C-alpha positions as CSV (number, residue, x, y, z in Angstrom):
1,M,-73.4,-38.2,53.6
2,A,-73.1,-41.6,55.6
3,S,-73.6,-41.7,59.3
4,F,-70.6,-41.1,61.2
5,Q,-70.5,-42.7,64.7
6,R,-68.1,-41.2,67.0
7,I,-68.4,-39.8,70.8
8,V,-69.5,-35.8,70.7
9,L,-67.0,-34.2,72.5
10,A,-67.7,-31.0,73.4
11,L,-65.3,-27.9,74.6
12,A,-66.7,-26.2,77.5
13,L,-64.3,-24.2,79.1
14,G,-66.5,-22.0,81.3
15,G,-66.6,-18.4,80.7
16,C,-63.1,-18.2,78.6
17,G,-63.9,-16.5,75.2
18,P,-62.2,-17.4,71.8
19,P,-58.8,-15.8,71.3
20,R,-58.3,-12.1,70.0
21,A,-58.4,-11.8,66.3
22,D,-55.5,-9.8,65.2
23,E,-52.9,-9.8,62.6
24,A,-50.8,-12.4,64.0
25,T,-53.9,-15.0,64.2
26,A,-55.3,-14.0,60.8
27,I,-55.2,-16.7,58.0
28,E,-54.7,-15.7,54.7
29,P,-57.4,-16.9,52.6
30,T,-57.0,-18.6,48.9
31,A,-57.6,-16.5,46.3
32,Y,-60.7,-17.7,44.3
33,D,-61.9,-16.9,40.8
34,Y,-65.5,-17.4,40.4
35,R,-65.9,-16.7,36.6
36,A,-68.9,-18.4,35.1
37,A,-67.0,-19.3,32.0
38,D,-67.4,-23.0,31.8
39,F,-65.9,-25.1,29.1
40,T,-67.8,-26.5,26.0
41,P,-67.4,-29.8,24.1
42,D,-65.3,-28.3,21.4
43,D,-63.0,-26.1,23.4
44,P,-59.7,-27.3,22.6
45,A,-58.6,-26.1,26.5
46,L,-60.8,-28.8,27.6
47,E,-58.1,-31.5,26.6
48,V,-55.3,-29.2,28.1
49,S,-57.1,-29.0,31.5
50,A,-57.8,-33.0,31.8
51,A,-54.3,-33.6,31.2
52,A,-53.3,-31.1,34.1
53,F,-55.9,-32.7,36.3
54,T,-54.3,-36.0,35.6
55,E,-51.1,-35.0,36.3
56,A,-52.3,-33.4,39.5
57,L,-54.4,-36.1,40.9
58,P,-51.5,-38.5,42.2
59,E,-50.2,-35.5,44.4
60,L,-53.7,-35.0,45.6
61,L,-54.2,-38.6,46.5
62,G,-50.8,-39.0,48.3
63,L,-51.6,-35.9,50.2
64,L,-55.2,-37.3,51.2
65,R,-53.1,-40.9,52.4
66,S,-50.6,-39.2,54.3
67,I,-53.1,-37.2,56.5
68,D,-52.5,-39.3,59.9
69,P,-54.8,-37.8,62.4
70,E,-52.6,-39.1,65.1
71,L,-50.0,-36.4,64.1
72,V,-52.1,-33.7,65.3
73,S,-51.5,-35.0,68.8
74,V,-47.8,-35.8,68.4
75,S,-47.8,-32.1,67.3
76,T,-49.7,-30.9,70.4
77,L,-47.4,-33.1,72.7
78,D,-44.4,-31.5,70.8
79,A,-45.4,-27.9,71.1
80,M,-46.4,-28.3,74.9
81,S,-42.8,-29.8,75.7
82,L,-41.7,-26.3,75.2
83,S,-43.8,-24.8,78.2
84,D,-41.7,-23.9,81.1
85,G,-44.1,-25.2,83.6
86,V,-45.7,-21.7,84.2
87,C,-46.6,-20.7,80.9
88,P,-49.1,-21.9,80.1
89,E,-50.9,-22.6,83.3
90,M,-52.3,-25.8,83.1
91,H,-55.9,-26.9,84.2
92,E,-58.0,-30.1,84.4
93,H,-61.1,-29.9,82.6
94,N,-63.0,-33.6,82.9
95,S,-59.9,-35.1,83.8
96,Q,-58.4,-33.7,80.7
97,P,-55.3,-31.1,80.1
98,A,-56.1,-27.8,79.4
99,W,-54.9,-24.3,79.0
100,W,-56.6,-21.1,78.0
101,E,-54.7,-17.8,79.0
102,D,-52.2,-16.1,76.8
103,C,-48.8,-16.1,78.2
104,E,-44.7,-16.1,77.1
105,T,-42.3,-18.6,78.6
106,V,-38.9,-17.7,79.9
107,D,-37.5,-18.8,76.7
108,G,-39.9,-16.8,74.7
109,H,-42.6,-18.9,73.3
110,F,-45.8,-17.2,72.9
111,Y,-48.8,-19.3,73.9
112,R,-52.3,-17.8,72.4
113,G,-55.6,-19.1,72.9
114,Q,-57.2,-22.2,74.5
115,M,-56.9,-26.1,74.0
116,L,-57.9,-29.4,75.3
117,Y,-56.3,-32.4,74.5
118,L,-55.9,-36.4,75.2
119,Y,-53.4,-38.9,73.8
120,W,-54.7,-42.3,73.5
121,Y,-57.1,-42.7,76.4
122,D,-58.2,-46.1,77.1
123,V,-61.7,-47.0,78.0
124,P,-62.5,-51.2,78.7
125,I,-65.6,-52.3,77.1
126,D,-65.4,-56.0,78.3
127,D,-62.6,-58.5,78.8
128,D,-61.6,-58.5,75.2
129,R,-63.0,-55.8,73.6
130,F,-61.4,-52.0,73.9
131,R,-62.1,-48.7,72.9
132,R,-59.2,-46.3,72.7
133,F,-59.6,-42.4,71.6
134,L,-57.2,-39.3,71.0
135,W,-58.8,-36.0,71.0
136,N,-57.6,-32.6,70.2
137,T,-59.9,-29.5,70.3
138,G,-59.1,-25.7,70.3
139,Q,-58.3,-22.3,69.0
140,A,-54.7,-21.8,69.7
141,I,-51.5,-20.5,68.4
142,I,-48.0,-21.0,69.7
143,D,-45.2,-18.9,68.2
144,F,-41.7,-20.2,68.9
145,A,-38.7,-18.3,69.7
146,D,-37.2,-19.5,66.6
147,G,-39.7,-18.0,64.3
148,T,-41.8,-21.8,63.9
149,R,-45.4,-21.9,64.6
150,F,-48.1,-24.4,65.9
151,M,-51.5,-23.7,65.0
152,M,-54.8,-25.9,66.2
153,M,-58.1,-24.3,65.1
154,G,-60.8,-27.0,65.1
155,N,-61.1,-30.6,66.1
156,A,-59.3,-33.8,65.7
157,S,-60.4,-37.1,66.9
158,V,-59.7,-40.8,66.6
159,Q,-62.0,-43.7,67.8
160,D,-60.3,-46.9,67.5
161,Y,-62.4,-49.9,69.0
162,T,-63.8,-53.4,68.6
163,R,-67.8,-53.6,68.2
164,P,-69.8,-56.5,69.5
165,D,-69.5,-58.2,66.1
166,R,-65.7,-58.3,66.4
167,V,-65.4,-55.8,63.4
168,H,-62.3,-53.6,64.3
169,A,-63.5,-49.9,63.8
170,I,-61.4,-46.7,63.3
171,D,-63.4,-43.4,63.5
172,I,-61.6,-40.2,62.5
173,E,-62.9,-36.7,62.4
174,L,-60.5,-33.9,61.5
175,T,-61.9,-30.2,60.9
176,G,-60.3,-27.2,60.7
177,D,-56.9,-25.7,60.5
178,N,-53.6,-27.6,61.7
179,L,-49.9,-26.3,61.4
180,N,-46.7,-27.1,62.6
181,T,-43.7,-25.3,61.1
182,R,-41.0,-27.0,63.8
183,P,-38.3,-29.0,62.0
184,A,-39.7,-32.4,63.3
185,F,-42.9,-32.0,61.2
186,E,-41.1,-30.7,57.8
187,G,-42.2,-32.7,54.8
188,T,-45.5,-33.8,56.7
189,W,-49.0,-32.8,56.0
190,L,-49.1,-30.4,59.2
191,A,-46.3,-28.4,57.4
192,G,-48.7,-27.6,54.3
193,N,-51.3,-25.4,56.2
194,F,-54.1,-27.2,54.7
195,H,-57.8,-26.7,55.9
196,T,-59.4,-30.0,56.3
197,W,-62.9,-31.1,56.8
198,L,-62.7,-35.0,56.8
199,F,-64.6,-37.7,58.1
200,M,-63.1,-41.6,57.8
201,E,-64.7,-44.7,58.8
202,I,-62.6,-47.9,58.5
203,R,-64.0,-51.5,59.0
204,T,-62.3,-54.5,59.1
205,T,-63.9,-57.9,59.7
206,P,-62.8,-61.2,61.5
207,E,-62.2,-62.4,58.3
208,G,-60.0,-59.5,56.9
209,E,-62.5,-57.8,54.6
210,R,-62.5,-53.9,54.9
211,T,-63.9,-50.8,53.8
212,W,-62.4,-47.2,54.2
213,W,-65.1,-44.4,53.7
214,I,-63.9,-40.8,53.1
215,D,-66.1,-37.9,53.2
216,G,-65.3,-33.9,53.2
217,N,-63.0,-31.9,51.7
218,L,-59.4,-30.4,51.6
219,T,-58.7,-26.5,50.7
220,R,-55.6,-24.2,50.5
221,L,-53.9,-27.1,48.4
222,G,-51.7,-24.7,46.9
223,G,-51.2,-26.0,43.6
224,F,-53.1,-26.8,39.9
225,L,-56.2,-27.8,42.5
226,A,-57.0,-25.3,44.9
227,A,-59.4,-27.5,46.5
228,A,-60.9,-31.1,46.3
229,T,-64.2,-32.9,47.9
230,F,-64.3,-36.8,48.5
231,D,-68.0,-38.1,48.1
232,D,-69.0,-41.0,49.7
233,M,-65.6,-42.4,48.5
234,T,-65.0,-45.9,49.8
235,F,-62.1,-48.3,49.2
236,H,-63.2,-52.0,49.4
237,R,-61.0,-55.1,50.3
238,S,-63.0,-58.4,49.7
239,P,-62.9,-61.3,47.3
240,R,-65.9,-60.1,45.5
241,A,-64.9,-56.2,45.4
242,C,-63.1,-53.7,43.3
243,A,-59.5,-53.4,44.8
244,L,-58.3,-51.1,41.8
245,E,-60.5,-48.2,42.5
246,P,-62.7,-46.9,45.2
247,T,-66.6,-46.1,45.0
248,G,-68.2,-42.7,45.2
249,A,-66.7,-39.6,43.6
250,L,-63.5,-37.4,44.0
251,S,-63.9,-33.7,42.7
252,G,-61.3,-30.9,42.3
253,R,-61.5,-27.1,41.7
254,D,-58.5,-25.5,40.0
255,T,-57.4,-21.8,40.9
256,E,-59.6,-20.8,37.7
257,G,-62.8,-22.0,39.4
258,H,-63.4,-24.9,37.0
259,W,-64.8,-28.0,38.6
260,Y,-63.1,-31.7,37.8
261,V,-65.5,-34.6,38.8
262,L,-64.4,-38.5,38.6
263,T,-67.1,-40.9,39.2
264,F,-65.9,-44.4,40.3
265,D,-67.5,-47.0,38.4
266,G,-65.5,-50.2,38.9
267,Q,-68.3,-51.6,41.4
268,D,-72.0,-52.2,41.6
269,D,-74.4,-51.3,44.3
270,E,-74.3,-54.8,45.5
271,G,-70.5,-54.8,46.0
272,F,-69.6,-56.8,43.0
273,A,-66.8,-55.7,40.8
274,T,-67.9,-54.6,37.4
275,D,-66.2,-54.7,34.0
276,A,-65.3,-51.5,34.5
277,C,-62.9,-52.1,37.8
278,D,-59.6,-51.1,35.9
279,G,-58.3,-48.0,38.0
280,C,-59.8,-45.5,35.7
281,A,-62.7,-43.5,36.0
282,P,-64.9,-41.2,33.8
283,L,-63.9,-37.5,34.1
284,T,-66.2,-34.6,33.4
285,I,-65.0,-30.8,33.5
286,D,-67.7,-28.3,34.3
287,G,-70.0,-30.9,33.6
288,E,-68.7,-31.8,30.2
289,A,-67.1,-35.4,29.4
290,A,-63.7,-35.3,29.1
291,G,-62.5,-39.0,28.9
292,E,-61.0,-41.6,31.9
293,V,-58.3,-40.8,34.2
294,C,-56.4,-43.7,35.7
295,A,-54.4,-43.6,38.9
296,D,-52.9,-46.0,41.3
297,Y,-55.1,-46.5,44.5
298,A,-53.0,-49.3,46.0
299,A,-52.0,-47.5,49.1
300,W,-55.4,-47.9,50.7
301,Q,-55.1,-51.6,50.2
302,T,-51.6,-52.4,51.4
303,W,-51.7,-52.2,55.3
304,E,-52.9,-54.4,58.1
305,D,-53.3,-53.3,61.6
306,W,-53.0,-49.6,61.4
307,P,-53.2,-47.1,58.3
308,W,-50.4,-45.3,59.1
């Protein structure tokens, strides 16, 4: 895994333990099937499964592209807007708003757990450079009176800054479970109850060349694919690079336990596009070659100042 530059922010709430585990906070795990029935080269199901993966890939890519980490902070602020000023009791922890008591508001919203959050906190570096970041961390569930729910179990952070060499850098860490079923978040990735373990680094040079590195995994996908892994998957924008596909690899596991691996081959180790730069990549299923899968990766190229 490539190095990930980030401020290490720790939740240290002094003497408060994790929220109580009960039936309301429990998360139903994905049903896994660990059967060791791998495909063989002459298995007719291999072609069928390759077609199913090809059909599922655009949805997976669309989900990954839609995961705006800032939405976690927007969701938190929305959830906190329903506080009645007494519940939850707010504290200041290292100049950050925090709460860590269970309570119920006068309107019937039930807050449980603990949380710290910051929204676009600016830190000056020098006269023309900046660093801003947002950060949410906690183990919190809020059940609203209308039956909707907010959940934040993990960490979400974004650093947006300019390096001394004038490269614009965005570092993202998104780990754990985030959910918001309130109407305002319908259709967003927060409504899907996915588990994320994602790290991203985006770099844009003064000349406009860019890399977008993604590493980690998504689980509880709920479709043909139950989980997906991104291994040093990097999108490149430069005159010499392959713009039609990333480098690295993308893997998926279906609900029967079969593994699908795309190994991208459109760019060499020196950063130059190869003859295989065509938006297609060889696919293996349980280690067996299963042809090529083509997809549209333009969404990672067609943006300028902010990815979302």
